[in-house]
Predicted model as a PDB file, atoms N, CA, C, CB and O in Angstrom, pLDDT in the B-factor column:
MODEL        1                                                                  
ATOM      1  N   MET A   1       9.770 -18.506  22.488  1.00 89.00           N  
ATOM      2  CA  MET A   1       8.782 -17.559  23.115  1.00 89.00           C  
ATOM      3  C   MET A   1       8.623 -16.363  22.171  1.00 89.00           C  
ATOM      4  CB  MET A   1       9.264 -17.066  24.582  1.00 89.00           C  
ATOM      5  O   MET A   1       9.585 -15.828  21.620  1.00 89.00           O  
ATOM      6  N   THR A   2       7.378 -15.986  22.021  1.00 93.00           N  
ATOM      7  CA  THR A   2       6.998 -14.828  21.267  1.00 93.00           C  
ATOM      8  C   THR A   2       6.818 -13.678  22.232  1.00 93.00           C  
ATOM      9  CB  THR A   2       5.724 -15.086  20.450  1.00 93.00           C  
ATOM     10  O   THR A   2       6.146 -13.808  23.256  1.00 93.00           O  
ATOM     11  N   LEU A   3       7.452 -12.494  21.881  1.00 91.00           N  
ATOM     12  CA  LEU A   3       7.408 -11.357  22.688  1.00 91.00           C  
ATOM     13  C   LEU A   3       6.716 -10.223  21.966  1.00 91.00           C  
ATOM     14  CB  LEU A   3       8.769 -10.981  23.107  1.00 91.00           C  
ATOM     15  O   LEU A   3       7.161  -9.794  20.902  1.00 91.00           O  
ATOM     16  N   GLY A   4       5.577  -9.710  22.567  1.00 92.00           N  
ATOM     17  CA  GLY A   4       4.924  -8.543  21.948  1.00 92.00           C  
ATOM     18  C   GLY A   4       5.118  -7.308  22.829  1.00 92.00           C  
ATOM     19  O   GLY A   4       5.407  -7.445  24.017  1.00 92.00           O  
ATOM     20  N   LEU A   5       4.964  -6.109  22.271  1.00 92.00           N  
ATOM     21  CA  LEU A   5       4.931  -4.802  22.934  1.00 92.00           C  
ATOM     22  C   LEU A   5       3.696  -4.124  22.564  1.00 92.00           C  
ATOM     23  CB  LEU A   5       6.123  -3.942  22.583  1.00 92.00           C  
ATOM     24  O   LEU A   5       3.396  -3.917  21.389  1.00 92.00           O  
ATOM     25  N   VAL A   6       2.888  -3.733  23.679  1.00 94.00           N  
ATOM     26  CA  VAL A   6       1.618  -3.034  23.443  1.00 94.00           C  
ATOM     27  C   VAL A   6       1.839  -1.561  23.882  1.00 94.00           C  
ATOM     28  CB  VAL A   6       0.396  -3.727  24.252  1.00 94.00           C  
ATOM     29  O   VAL A   6       2.316  -1.327  24.993  1.00 94.00           O  
ATOM     30  N   LEU A   7       1.502  -0.578  23.034  1.00 94.00           N  
ATOM     31  CA  LEU A   7       1.586   0.855  23.297  1.00 94.00           C  
ATOM     32  C   LEU A   7       0.301   1.376  23.433  1.00 94.00           C  
ATOM     33  CB  LEU A   7       2.295   1.592  22.273  1.00 94.00           C  
ATOM     34  O   LEU A   7      -0.584   1.198  22.596  1.00 94.00           O  
ATOM     35  N   GLY A   8       0.148   2.116  24.629  1.00 94.00           N  
ATOM     36  CA  GLY A   8      -1.206   2.743  24.856  1.00 94.00           C  
ATOM     37  C   GLY A   8      -1.383   4.118  24.140  1.00 94.00           C  
ATOM     38  O   GLY A   8      -0.473   4.723  23.573  1.00 94.00           O  
ATOM     39  N   GLY A   9      -2.657   4.521  24.243  1.00 92.00           N  
ATOM     40  CA  GLY A   9      -2.876   5.866  23.691  1.00 92.00           C  
ATOM     41  C   GLY A   9      -2.655   7.002  24.634  1.00 92.00           C  
ATOM     42  O   GLY A   9      -2.378   6.780  25.813  1.00 92.00           O  
ATOM     43  N   GLY A  10      -2.770   8.244  24.143  1.00 85.00           N  
ATOM     44  CA  GLY A  10      -2.671   9.436  25.148  1.00 85.00           C  
ATOM     45  C   GLY A  10      -1.682  10.403  24.606  1.00 85.00           C  
ATOM     46  O   GLY A  10      -0.679  10.689  25.259  1.00 85.00           O  
ATOM     47  N   GLY A  11      -1.927  10.929  23.412  1.00 78.00           N  
ATOM     48  CA  GLY A  11      -1.179  12.085  22.884  1.00 78.00           C  
ATOM     49  C   GLY A  11       0.275  12.221  23.103  1.00 78.00           C  
ATOM     50  O   GLY A  11       1.081  11.603  22.407  1.00 78.00           O  
ATOM     51  N   ALA A  12       0.619  12.998  24.035  1.00 78.00           N  
ATOM     52  CA  ALA A  12       2.090  13.282  24.259  1.00 78.00           C  
ATOM     53  C   ALA A  12       2.802  12.032  24.643  1.00 78.00           C  
ATOM     54  CB  ALA A  12       2.313  14.355  25.368  1.00 78.00           C  
ATOM     55  O   ALA A  12       4.015  11.978  24.442  1.00 78.00           O  
ATOM     56  N   ARG A  13       2.159  10.993  25.189  1.00 88.00           N  
ATOM     57  CA  ARG A  13       2.736   9.720  25.630  1.00 88.00           C  
ATOM     58  C   ARG A  13       3.539   9.124  24.377  1.00 88.00           C  
ATOM     59  CB  ARG A  13       1.547   8.691  26.162  1.00 88.00           C  
ATOM     60  O   ARG A  13       4.510   8.388  24.550  1.00 88.00           O  
ATOM     61  N   GLY A  14       3.101   9.465  23.171  1.00 87.00           N  
ATOM     62  CA  GLY A  14       3.857   8.983  21.969  1.00 87.00           C  
ATOM     63  C   GLY A  14       5.237   9.314  21.961  1.00 87.00           C  
ATOM     64  O   GLY A  14       6.055   8.468  21.600  1.00 87.00           O  
ATOM     65  N   ALA A  15       5.606  10.505  22.336  1.00 87.00           N  
ATOM     66  CA  ALA A  15       7.062  10.886  22.306  1.00 87.00           C  
ATOM     67  C   ALA A  15       7.884   9.998  23.318  1.00 87.00           C  
ATOM     68  CB  ALA A  15       7.235  12.456  22.677  1.00 87.00           C  
ATOM     69  O   ALA A  15       8.992   9.544  23.032  1.00 87.00           O  
ATOM     70  N   PHE A  16       7.302   9.805  24.431  1.00 91.00           N  
ATOM     71  CA  PHE A  16       7.888   8.929  25.440  1.00 91.00           C  
ATOM     72  C   PHE A  16       8.067   7.492  24.864  1.00 91.00           C  
ATOM     73  CB  PHE A  16       6.986   8.905  26.725  1.00 91.00           C  
ATOM     74  O   PHE A  16       9.142   6.912  25.013  1.00 91.00           O  
ATOM     75  N   GLN A  17       7.061   6.934  24.229  1.00 93.00           N  
ATOM     76  CA  GLN A  17       7.064   5.668  23.666  1.00 93.00           C  
ATOM     77  C   GLN A  17       8.187   5.561  22.648  1.00 93.00           C  
ATOM     78  CB  GLN A  17       5.742   5.374  23.068  1.00 93.00           C  
ATOM     79  O   GLN A  17       8.848   4.525  22.588  1.00 93.00           O  
ATOM     80  N   ALA A  18       8.428   6.585  21.850  1.00 92.00           N  
ATOM     81  CA  ALA A  18       9.494   6.507  20.791  1.00 92.00           C  
ATOM     82  C   ALA A  18      10.825   6.477  21.487  1.00 92.00           C  
ATOM     83  CB  ALA A  18       9.430   7.732  19.771  1.00 92.00           C  
ATOM     84  O   ALA A  18      11.719   5.770  21.023  1.00 92.00           O  
ATOM     85  N   GLY A  19      11.013   7.177  22.539  1.00 91.00           N  
ATOM     86  CA  GLY A  19      12.272   7.102  23.355  1.00 91.00           C  
ATOM     87  C   GLY A  19      12.445   5.705  23.975  1.00 91.00           C  
ATOM     88  O   GLY A  19      13.554   5.173  24.003  1.00 91.00           O  
ATOM     89  N   ALA A  20      11.349   5.114  24.470  1.00 91.00           N  
ATOM     90  CA  ALA A  20      11.519   3.869  25.023  1.00 91.00           C  
ATOM     91  C   ALA A  20      11.842   2.766  23.944  1.00 91.00           C  
ATOM     92  CB  ALA A  20      10.303   3.548  25.796  1.00 91.00           C  
ATOM     93  O   ALA A  20      12.607   1.830  24.177  1.00 91.00           O  
ATOM     94  N   LEU A  21      11.233   2.945  22.820  1.00 92.00           N  
ATOM     95  CA  LEU A  21      11.544   2.036  21.724  1.00 92.00           C  
ATOM     96  C   LEU A  21      12.982   2.107  21.358  1.00 92.00           C  
ATOM     97  CB  LEU A  21      10.703   2.334  20.524  1.00 92.00           C  
ATOM     98  O   LEU A  21      13.626   1.086  21.119  1.00 92.00           O  
ATOM     99  N   ALA A  22      13.511   3.335  21.310  1.00 92.00           N  
ATOM    100  CA  ALA A  22      14.944   3.536  20.950  1.00 92.00           C  
ATOM    101  C   ALA A  22      15.835   2.855  22.084  1.00 92.00           C  
ATOM    102  CB  ALA A  22      15.286   5.153  20.806  1.00 92.00           C  
ATOM    103  O   ALA A  22      16.790   2.152  21.755  1.00 92.00           O  
ATOM    104  N   ALA A  23      15.552   3.043  23.256  1.00 92.00           N  
ATOM    105  CA  ALA A  23      16.239   2.358  24.345  1.00 92.00           C  
ATOM    106  C   ALA A  23      16.202   0.862  24.198  1.00 92.00           C  
ATOM    107  CB  ALA A  23      15.641   2.742  25.656  1.00 92.00           C  
ATOM    108  O   ALA A  23      17.197   0.164  24.389  1.00 92.00           O  
ATOM    109  N   LEU A  24      15.025   0.391  23.853  1.00 90.00           N  
ATOM    110  CA  LEU A  24      14.883  -1.186  23.750  1.00 90.00           C  
ATOM    111  C   LEU A  24      15.587  -1.708  22.579  1.00 90.00           C  
ATOM    112  CB  LEU A  24      13.377  -1.660  23.634  1.00 90.00           C  
ATOM    113  O   LEU A  24      15.975  -2.876  22.574  1.00 90.00           O  
ATOM    114  N   ALA A  25      15.796  -0.863  21.508  1.00 89.00           N  
ATOM    115  CA  ALA A  25      16.453  -1.232  20.323  1.00 89.00           C  
ATOM    116  C   ALA A  25      17.953  -1.537  20.589  1.00 89.00           C  
ATOM    117  CB  ALA A  25      16.283  -0.139  19.300  1.00 89.00           C  
ATOM    118  O   ALA A  25      18.563  -2.330  19.873  1.00 89.00           O  
ATOM    119  N   THR A  26      18.548  -0.878  21.656  1.00 92.00           N  
ATOM    120  CA  THR A  26      19.871  -1.038  22.013  1.00 92.00           C  
ATOM    121  C   THR A  26      20.051  -2.251  22.958  1.00 92.00           C  
ATOM    122  CB  THR A  26      20.359   0.219  22.624  1.00 92.00           C  
ATOM    123  O   THR A  26      21.181  -2.504  23.375  1.00 92.00           O  
ATOM    124  N   SER A  27      19.018  -2.996  23.307  1.00 90.00           N  
ATOM    125  CA  SER A  27      19.113  -4.082  24.203  1.00 90.00           C  
ATOM    126  C   SER A  27      19.057  -5.391  23.316  1.00 90.00           C  
ATOM    127  CB  SER A  27      17.952  -4.011  25.300  1.00 90.00           C  
ATOM    128  O   SER A  27      18.842  -5.384  22.104  1.00 90.00           O  
ATOM    129  N   GLN A  28      19.261  -6.420  24.026  1.00 84.00           N  
ATOM    130  CA  GLN A  28      19.036  -7.775  23.387  1.00 84.00           C  
ATOM    131  C   GLN A  28      17.580  -8.227  23.337  1.00 84.00           C  
ATOM    132  CB  GLN A  28      19.823  -8.835  24.141  1.00 84.00           C  
ATOM    133  O   GLN A  28      17.227  -9.190  22.656  1.00 84.00           O  
ATOM    134  N   LEU A  29      16.750  -7.503  24.078  1.00 85.00           N  
ATOM    135  CA  LEU A  29      15.315  -7.774  24.111  1.00 85.00           C  
ATOM    136  C   LEU A  29      14.629  -7.101  23.007  1.00 85.00           C  
ATOM    137  CB  LEU A  29      14.708  -7.355  25.398  1.00 85.00           C  
ATOM    138  O   LEU A  29      14.454  -5.883  23.041  1.00 85.00           O  
ATOM    139  N   GLN A  30      14.212  -7.857  21.985  1.00 86.00           N  
ATOM    140  CA  GLN A  30      13.528  -7.267  20.850  1.00 86.00           C  
ATOM    141  C   GLN A  30      12.115  -7.908  20.691  1.00 86.00           C  
ATOM    142  CB  GLN A  30      14.381  -7.456  19.549  1.00 86.00           C  
ATOM    143  O   GLN A  30      12.002  -9.133  20.651  1.00 86.00           O  
ATOM    144  N   PRO A  31      11.050  -7.083  20.602  1.00 89.00           N  
ATOM    145  CA  PRO A  31       9.717  -7.643  20.440  1.00 89.00           C  
ATOM    146  C   PRO A  31       9.522  -8.271  19.075  1.00 89.00           C  
ATOM    147  CB  PRO A  31       8.679  -6.581  20.660  1.00 89.00           C  
ATOM    148  O   PRO A  31      10.103  -7.790  18.102  1.00 89.00           O  
ATOM    149  N   ASP A  32       8.756  -9.288  18.967  1.00 92.00           N  
ATOM    150  CA  ASP A  32       8.485  -9.929  17.652  1.00 92.00           C  
ATOM    151  C   ASP A  32       7.319  -9.128  16.974  1.00 92.00           C  
ATOM    152  CB  ASP A  32       8.094 -11.513  17.835  1.00 92.00           C  
ATOM    153  O   ASP A  32       7.229  -9.127  15.746  1.00 92.00           O  
ATOM    154  N   PHE A  33       6.445  -8.461  17.744  1.00 92.00           N  
ATOM    155  CA  PHE A  33       5.490  -7.546  17.098  1.00 92.00           C  
ATOM    156  C   PHE A  33       5.143  -6.474  18.070  1.00 92.00           C  
ATOM    157  CB  PHE A  33       4.214  -8.277  16.617  1.00 92.00           C  
ATOM    158  O   PHE A  33       5.252  -6.637  19.285  1.00 92.00           O  
ATOM    159  N   VAL A  34       4.706  -5.327  17.492  1.00 93.00           N  
ATOM    160  CA  VAL A  34       4.364  -4.110  18.341  1.00 93.00           C  
ATOM    161  C   VAL A  34       2.971  -3.683  17.816  1.00 93.00           C  
ATOM    162  CB  VAL A  34       5.505  -2.857  18.204  1.00 93.00           C  
ATOM    163  O   VAL A  34       2.746  -3.564  16.612  1.00 93.00           O  
ATOM    164  N   LEU A  35       2.066  -3.463  18.761  1.00 94.00           N  
ATOM    165  CA  LEU A  35       0.727  -2.943  18.422  1.00 94.00           C  
ATOM    166  C   LEU A  35       0.371  -1.906  19.366  1.00 94.00           C  
ATOM    167  CB  LEU A  35      -0.331  -4.015  18.419  1.00 94.00           C  
ATOM    168  O   LEU A  35       1.047  -1.771  20.386  1.00 94.00           O  
ATOM    169  N   GLY A  36      -0.661  -1.132  19.120  1.00 95.00           N  
ATOM    170  CA  GLY A  36      -1.045  -0.094  20.072  1.00 95.00           C  
ATOM    171  C   GLY A  36      -2.528   0.461  19.728  1.00 95.00           C  
ATOM    172  O   GLY A  36      -3.205   0.045  18.788  1.00 95.00           O  
ATOM    173  N   THR A  37      -2.870   1.332  20.519  1.00 95.00           N  
ATOM    174  CA  THR A  37      -4.132   2.084  20.280  1.00 95.00           C  
ATOM    175  C   THR A  37      -3.780   3.555  20.337  1.00 95.00           C  
ATOM    176  CB  THR A  37      -5.268   1.725  21.350  1.00 95.00           C  
ATOM    177  O   THR A  37      -2.901   4.038  21.051  1.00 95.00           O  
ATOM    178  N   SER A  38      -4.652   4.281  19.411  1.00 92.00           N  
ATOM    179  CA  SER A  38      -4.374   5.709  19.287  1.00 92.00           C  
ATOM    180  C   SER A  38      -2.983   6.119  18.912  1.00 92.00           C  
ATOM    181  CB  SER A  38      -4.687   6.338  20.510  1.00 92.00           C  
ATOM    182  O   SER A  38      -2.489   5.700  17.865  1.00 92.00           O  
ATOM    183  N   ILE A  39      -2.323   6.922  19.719  1.00 91.00           N  
ATOM    184  CA  ILE A  39      -1.018   7.258  19.412  1.00 91.00           C  
ATOM    185  C   ILE A  39      -0.029   6.102  19.470  1.00 91.00           C  
ATOM    186  CB  ILE A  39      -0.617   8.295  20.279  1.00 91.00           C  
ATOM    187  O   ILE A  39       0.995   6.139  18.788  1.00 91.00           O  
ATOM    188  N   GLY A  40      -0.307   5.096  20.256  1.00 93.00           N  
ATOM    189  CA  GLY A  40       0.499   3.894  20.281  1.00 93.00           C  
ATOM    190  C   GLY A  40       0.420   3.160  18.975  1.00 93.00           C  
ATOM    191  O   GLY A  40       1.392   2.522  18.573  1.00 93.00           O  
ATOM    192  N   ALA A  41      -0.765   3.230  18.257  1.00 93.00           N  
ATOM    193  CA  ALA A  41      -0.895   2.595  17.023  1.00 93.00           C  
ATOM    194  C   ALA A  41       0.007   3.337  15.917  1.00 93.00           C  
ATOM    195  CB  ALA A  41      -2.399   2.564  16.644  1.00 93.00           C  
ATOM    196  O   ALA A  41       0.620   2.701  15.059  1.00 93.00           O  
ATOM    197  N   ILE A  42       0.029   4.601  16.002  1.00 91.00           N  
ATOM    198  CA  ILE A  42       0.906   5.382  15.122  1.00 91.00           C  
ATOM    199  C   ILE A  42       2.346   5.010  15.304  1.00 91.00           C  
ATOM    200  CB  ILE A  42       0.734   6.859  15.370  1.00 91.00           C  
ATOM    201  O   ILE A  42       3.068   4.794  14.331  1.00 91.00           O  
ATOM    202  N   ASN A  43       2.768   4.932  16.525  1.00 92.00           N  
ATOM    203  CA  ASN A  43       4.164   4.485  16.827  1.00 92.00           C  
ATOM    204  C   ASN A  43       4.415   3.066  16.400  1.00 92.00           C  
ATOM    205  CB  ASN A  43       4.461   4.607  18.318  1.00 92.00           C  
ATOM    206  O   ASN A  43       5.470   2.727  15.864  1.00 92.00           O  
ATOM    207  N   ALA A  44       3.450   2.270  16.643  1.00 93.00           N  
ATOM    208  CA  ALA A  44       3.632   0.834  16.139  1.00 93.00           C  
ATOM    209  C   ALA A  44       3.762   0.850  14.673  1.00 93.00           C  
ATOM    210  CB  ALA A  44       2.435  -0.107  16.535  1.00 93.00           C  
ATOM    211  O   ALA A  44       4.693   0.215  14.177  1.00 93.00           O  
ATOM    212  N   LEU A  45       2.951   1.491  13.922  1.00 91.00           N  
ATOM    213  CA  LEU A  45       3.099   1.578  12.601  1.00 91.00           C  
ATOM    214  C   LEU A  45       4.470   2.181  12.129  1.00 91.00           C  
ATOM    215  CB  LEU A  45       2.001   2.317  12.124  1.00 91.00           C  
ATOM    216  O   LEU A  45       5.093   1.729  11.168  1.00 91.00           O  
ATOM    217  N   GLY A  46       4.847   3.156  12.832  1.00 89.00           N  
ATOM    218  CA  GLY A  46       6.289   3.699  12.674  1.00 89.00           C  
ATOM    219  C   GLY A  46       7.309   2.808  12.752  1.00 89.00           C  
ATOM    220  O   GLY A  46       8.262   2.907  11.980  1.00 89.00           O  
ATOM    221  N   THR A  47       7.242   1.843  13.676  1.00 90.00           N  
ATOM    222  CA  THR A  47       8.252   0.772  13.768  1.00 90.00           C  
ATOM    223  C   THR A  47       8.353  -0.108  12.571  1.00 90.00           C  
ATOM    224  CB  THR A  47       7.977  -0.069  14.922  1.00 90.00           C  
ATOM    225  O   THR A  47       9.395  -0.739  12.398  1.00 90.00           O  
ATOM    226  N   THR A  48       7.379  -0.206  11.741  1.00 89.00           N  
ATOM    227  CA  THR A  48       7.427  -1.011  10.529  1.00 89.00           C  
ATOM    228  C   THR A  48       8.155  -0.224   9.428  1.00 89.00           C  
ATOM    229  CB  THR A  48       5.989  -1.410  10.071  1.00 89.00           C  
ATOM    230  O   THR A  48       8.626  -0.822   8.461  1.00 89.00           O  
ATOM    231  N   LYS A  49       8.252   1.064   9.555  1.00 89.00           N  
ATOM    232  CA  LYS A  49       8.904   1.835   8.476  1.00 89.00           C  
ATOM    233  C   LYS A  49      10.183   2.510   8.823  1.00 89.00           C  
ATOM    234  CB  LYS A  49       8.001   2.845   7.993  1.00 89.00           C  
ATOM    235  O   LYS A  49      10.959   2.825   7.920  1.00 89.00           O  
ATOM    236  N   LEU A  50      10.484   2.778  10.196  1.00 90.00           N  
ATOM    237  CA  LEU A  50      11.596   3.521  10.683  1.00 90.00           C  
ATOM    238  C   LEU A  50      12.288   2.738  11.717  1.00 90.00           C  
ATOM    239  CB  LEU A  50      11.184   4.840  11.207  1.00 90.00           C  
ATOM    240  O   LEU A  50      11.690   2.015  12.513  1.00 90.00           O  
ATOM    241  N   PRO A  51      13.602   2.903  11.685  1.00 91.00           N  
ATOM    242  CA  PRO A  51      14.346   2.414  12.944  1.00 91.00           C  
ATOM    243  C   PRO A  51      14.056   3.225  14.130  1.00 91.00           C  
ATOM    244  CB  PRO A  51      15.859   2.425  12.750  1.00 91.00           C  
ATOM    245  O   PRO A  51      13.780   4.414  13.971  1.00 91.00           O  
ATOM    246  N   ALA A  52      14.091   2.684  15.360  1.00 89.00           N  
ATOM    247  CA  ALA A  52      13.679   3.444  16.468  1.00 89.00           C  
ATOM    248  C   ALA A  52      14.221   4.792  16.569  1.00 89.00           C  
ATOM    249  CB  ALA A  52      13.978   2.774  17.607  1.00 89.00           C  
ATOM    250  O   ALA A  52      13.509   5.744  16.889  1.00 89.00           O  
ATOM    251  N   ALA A  53      15.553   4.907  16.285  1.00 91.00           N  
ATOM    252  CA  ALA A  53      16.246   6.258  16.450  1.00 91.00           C  
ATOM    253  C   ALA A  53      15.653   7.211  15.495  1.00 91.00           C  
ATOM    254  CB  ALA A  53      17.803   6.182  16.208  1.00 91.00           C  
ATOM    255  O   ALA A  53      15.537   8.386  15.844  1.00 91.00           O  
ATOM    256  N   GLU A  54      15.229   6.795  14.220  1.00 92.00           N  
ATOM    257  CA  GLU A  54      14.546   7.788  13.301  1.00 92.00           C  
ATOM    258  C   GLU A  54      13.149   8.058  13.731  1.00 92.00           C  
ATOM    259  CB  GLU A  54      14.519   7.285  11.846  1.00 92.00           C  
ATOM    260  O   GLU A  54      12.651   9.153  13.471  1.00 92.00           O  
ATOM    261  N   LEU A  55      12.497   7.172  14.351  1.00 90.00           N  
ATOM    262  CA  LEU A  55      11.133   7.387  14.951  1.00 90.00           C  
ATOM    263  C   LEU A  55      11.244   8.621  15.975  1.00 90.00           C  
ATOM    264  CB  LEU A  55      10.601   5.989  15.733  1.00 90.00           C  
ATOM    265  O   LEU A  55      10.414   9.530  15.995  1.00 90.00           O  
ATOM    266  N   VAL A  56      12.345   8.552  16.809  1.00 90.00           N  
ATOM    267  CA  VAL A  56      12.581   9.637  17.834  1.00 90.00           C  
ATOM    268  C   VAL A  56      12.786  10.920  17.077  1.00 90.00           C  
ATOM    269  CB  VAL A  56      13.849   9.333  18.780  1.00 90.00           C  
ATOM    270  O   VAL A  56      12.195  11.923  17.476  1.00 90.00           O  
ATOM    271  N   GLN A  57      13.595  10.986  15.986  1.00 90.00           N  
ATOM    272  CA  GLN A  57      13.902  12.207  15.280  1.00 90.00           C  
ATOM    273  C   GLN A  57      12.572  12.682  14.574  1.00 90.00           C  
ATOM    274  CB  GLN A  57      15.103  11.971  14.229  1.00 90.00           C  
ATOM    275  O   GLN A  57      12.333  13.881  14.428  1.00 90.00           O  
ATOM    276  N   TRP A  58      11.756  11.733  14.163  1.00 88.00           N  
ATOM    277  CA  TRP A  58      10.382  12.211  13.653  1.00 88.00           C  
ATOM    278  C   TRP A  58       9.673  13.001  14.682  1.00 88.00           C  
ATOM    279  CB  TRP A  58       9.463  11.020  13.242  1.00 88.00           C  
ATOM    280  O   TRP A  58       9.206  14.103  14.396  1.00 88.00           O  
ATOM    281  N   TRP A  59       9.566  12.474  15.912  1.00 87.00           N  
ATOM    282  CA  TRP A  59       8.875  13.180  16.984  1.00 87.00           C  
ATOM    283  C   TRP A  59       9.623  14.509  17.319  1.00 87.00           C  
ATOM    284  CB  TRP A  59       8.771  12.261  18.254  1.00 87.00           C  
ATOM    285  O   TRP A  59       8.972  15.474  17.718  1.00 87.00           O  
ATOM    286  N   LEU A  60      10.882  14.572  17.177  1.00 85.00           N  
ATOM    287  CA  LEU A  60      11.619  15.813  17.511  1.00 85.00           C  
ATOM    288  C   LEU A  60      11.434  16.891  16.423  1.00 85.00           C  
ATOM    289  CB  LEU A  60      13.133  15.503  17.692  1.00 85.00           C  
ATOM    290  O   LEU A  60      11.406  18.086  16.721  1.00 85.00           O  
ATOM    291  N   THR A  61      11.310  16.453  15.172  1.00 84.00           N  
ATOM    292  CA  THR A  61      11.359  17.427  14.117  1.00 84.00           C  
ATOM    293  C   THR A  61      10.036  17.644  13.323  1.00 84.00           C  
ATOM    294  CB  THR A  61      12.419  17.026  13.189  1.00 84.00           C  
ATOM    295  O   THR A  61       9.757  18.751  12.863  1.00 84.00           O  
ATOM    296  N   LYS A  62       9.195  16.515  13.169  1.00 78.00           N  
ATOM    297  CA  LYS A  62       7.986  16.533  12.257  1.00 78.00           C  
ATOM    298  C   LYS A  62       6.803  16.809  12.968  1.00 78.00           C  
ATOM    299  CB  LYS A  62       7.785  15.264  11.537  1.00 78.00           C  
ATOM    300  O   LYS A  62       5.860  17.266  12.322  1.00 78.00           O  
ATOM    301  N   VAL A  63       6.664  16.603  14.272  1.00 69.00           N  
ATOM    302  CA  VAL A  63       5.383  16.796  14.912  1.00 69.00           C  
ATOM    303  C   VAL A  63       5.316  18.249  15.308  1.00 69.00           C  
ATOM    304  CB  VAL A  63       5.189  15.848  16.138  1.00 69.00           C  
ATOM    305  O   VAL A  63       6.229  18.786  15.935  1.00 69.00           O  
ATOM    306  N   PRO A  64       4.158  18.912  14.911  1.00 62.00           N  
ATOM    307  CA  PRO A  64       4.067  20.376  15.268  1.00 62.00           C  
ATOM    308  C   PRO A  64       4.186  20.550  16.758  1.00 62.00           C  
ATOM    309  CB  PRO A  64       2.716  21.008  14.777  1.00 62.00           C  
ATOM    310  O   PRO A  64       3.695  19.719  17.522  1.00 62.00           O  
ATOM    311  N   ARG A  65       4.834  21.623  17.189  1.00 62.00           N  
ATOM    312  CA  ARG A  65       5.151  21.841  18.608  1.00 62.00           C  
ATOM    313  C   ARG A  65       3.736  22.121  19.364  1.00 62.00           C  
ATOM    314  CB  ARG A  65       6.232  23.123  18.774  1.00 62.00           C  
ATOM    315  O   ARG A  65       3.606  21.829  20.552  1.00 62.00           O  
ATOM    316  N   ASN A  66       2.823  22.628  18.705  1.00 59.00           N  
ATOM    317  CA  ASN A  66       1.587  22.981  19.382  1.00 59.00           C  
ATOM    318  C   ASN A  66       0.490  21.936  19.158  1.00 59.00           C  
ATOM    319  CB  ASN A  66       1.113  24.340  18.909  1.00 59.00           C  
ATOM    320  O   ASN A  66      -0.694  22.230  19.327  1.00 59.00           O  
ATOM    321  N   MET A  67       0.885  20.718  18.776  1.00 58.00           N  
ATOM    322  CA  MET A  67      -0.116  19.652  18.467  1.00 58.00           C  
ATOM    323  C   MET A  67      -0.896  19.252  19.789  1.00 58.00           C  
ATOM    324  CB  MET A  67       0.630  18.351  17.827  1.00 58.00           C  
ATOM    325  O   MET A  67      -2.078  18.916  19.729  1.00 58.00           O  
ATOM    326  N   PHE A  68      -0.233  19.296  20.921  1.00 57.00           N  
ATOM    327  CA  PHE A  68      -0.901  18.833  22.189  1.00 57.00           C  
ATOM    328  C   PHE A  68      -1.281  20.003  23.114  1.00 57.00           C  
ATOM    329  CB  PHE A  68       0.039  17.858  22.968  1.00 57.00           C  
ATOM    330  O   PHE A  68      -2.101  19.844  24.019  1.00 57.00           O  
ATOM    331  N   PHE A  69      -0.707  21.121  22.890  1.00 58.00           N  
ATOM    332  CA  PHE A  69      -1.038  22.303  23.693  1.00 58.00           C  
ATOM    333  C   PHE A  69      -1.446  23.458  22.883  1.00 58.00           C  
ATOM    334  CB  PHE A  69       0.092  22.696  24.529  1.00 58.00           C  
ATOM    335  O   PHE A  69      -0.835  23.777  21.863  1.00 58.00           O  
ATOM    336  N   SER A  70      -2.507  24.109  23.342  1.00 57.00           N  
ATOM    337  CA  SER A  70      -2.950  25.311  22.576  1.00 57.00           C  
ATOM    338  C   SER A  70      -2.041  26.549  22.938  1.00 57.00           C  
ATOM    339  CB  SER A  70      -4.499  25.636  22.901  1.00 57.00           C  
ATOM    340  O   SER A  70      -1.624  26.708  24.085  1.00 57.00           O  
ATOM    341  N   PRO A  71      -1.775  27.356  21.980  1.00 58.00           N  
ATOM    342  CA  PRO A  71      -0.863  28.426  22.275  1.00 58.00           C  
ATOM    343  C   PRO A  71      -1.636  29.435  23.232  1.00 58.00           C  
ATOM    344  CB  PRO A  71      -0.350  29.129  20.908  1.00 58.00           C  
ATOM    345  O   PRO A  71      -2.857  29.579  23.175  1.00 58.00           O  
ATOM    346  N   GLN A  72      -0.832  30.102  24.094  1.00 60.00           N  
ATOM    347  CA  GLN A  72      -1.317  31.083  24.967  1.00 60.00           C  
ATOM    348  C   GLN A  72      -1.896  32.376  24.237  1.00 60.00           C  
ATOM    349  CB  GLN A  72      -0.205  31.441  25.893  1.00 60.00           C  
ATOM    350  O   GLN A  72      -1.310  32.880  23.279  1.00 60.00           O  
ATOM    351  N   ARG A  73      -2.919  32.807  24.682  1.00 55.00           N  
ATOM    352  CA  ARG A  73      -3.560  34.018  24.086  1.00 55.00           C  
ATOM    353  C   ARG A  73      -3.291  35.251  24.824  1.00 55.00           C  
ATOM    354  CB  ARG A  73      -5.019  33.857  23.998  1.00 55.00           C  
ATOM    355  O   ARG A  73      -3.762  36.320  24.435  1.00 55.00           O  
TER     356      ARG A  73                                                      
ENDMDL                                                                          
END                                                                             
């Protein structure tokens, strides 16, 4: 059986997806392919280059903190 994982779009949802991918990586259930739309597509691409734990670290360290929320004025 082939197992695919589809990740949706929605900005900050991407950080949640990275954590879910890291949790999934510790299980015996591994998808054969990952695809997505919008931020999900970025995470899907990330899975081709980074292990799930490193994708989480990317979200924690590389994504600008104000990417999804505008600073208070």
